[in-house]
N, C-alpha and C positions, 0 to 999 in steps of 0.2 A: 637914352640921358647916362651919367656918368655915376659908376660905381660911389664914387669915394664918398657922391654926394650921396646919394639912398643911405652910405651908410650911417652919415653923420646925422641924416634927419631920423633916423634910427635910436641913435646914442641921443637927440636932443628929447625925443617920444621917453625914451626911457631914463631920462633925467628929470623930464617934465613931474611923474608920480615916483621920482624916488629910490627911484635907482639903486642899489652899490655898488662900488665896485665895475665902469663901466669901460672895461676893455672893448677895442677896435684896434682887429688884425686882419694887417695887409696880406694874402694869400694869392695876390696873385701870379707869382714869380716862381713859388712853391708846389702850387697841386691845379689843375685842370679842373677842379668844383666848383672853388664859386675866385670870387677877388677880396672879397671882405670876412671876417668872422665879430661879429658880434658879443659878445658874453657880458652879460649884468648879471646882478641878482636881486629877487626880491626876499623877503622877512615871511611870506608867506602866499597862501594861495590866493588868495584876493589880490594879493599883490604881487603876484603873476600876472591874475591873470589882469590885471591893468594898464601894468606895462606894456604887455602887448600888446588887449585893444589900445591901447594911447598909438605905438612904433605904429601898424597896420593902417589904424585910420590916418596918424598925419601922412606916410606914405602914398596913401590913395586919396588924401589929399592937396599935397602936393608934389607927388609927381606920376599923380593916373597910375598908377601901380597895381597891382593887387596880386599875394603870391600865391607860388606856385602849388604851395603844401604846409596846412597847421596840421602839428603836432602837440599832443598831448593836454592841449587846453583845459579838456575837463580835470583831470585829476589839477595841473598844475604843481607839480614836484616841478619839474624840467620841460619847461611850450620850446615849441620851435618854428617863427617863422622864415619859408625857404625858396629866397627873389630869388632866386637861380646868382648872380653876381653879389649877392651878398644874402648871409644865414642868418639870423638871430636868433640865441640861444637865450633865454632865464631862463633862470636856477631857484633854489631851496636855498641853500647855505651847507643841509646836508650833501645835495647833489654835488654843487659848485665845488664842495671839496673831494667827491667820491669821484665822479671822471672828469678834475681834475682836467680841461683842456686847457686853460692856459699852457700847458706846458705840452699841453701832443701838438699844440700848434705855435708851436716855439719857434719855432724854426722862420714861423714868418713874423713881420713888422707887425709889432706891439706895440700902441699907445697907450692908456690908458685919458679913457675921457674929462674930457677941466670945462667947462664952458665957460662961455668966453660971457 
């Protein structure tokens, strides 16, 4: 399955739960770690969990893929879903500012998700 398709499914699912500032960063030409990084913001632990659940459910339902690894779901300050070719990061505002993943991955091709 195409990694860009999975990344877009994740972005749609995050948008469905009103995630803020959803960025898709294509990194396949700059790292062997993954092809795509998704970064989105949830304003509370409840919203972070809802976004992560939505992403996991949509990708499972539409692509029959489950994450290889999940991190941070219980505390929900920063949650991660690792699908191998796509890594989804959902952060609360303070964590997003602190970790500044957009700058870390600035050598990739970043686009802000805009639903059609």
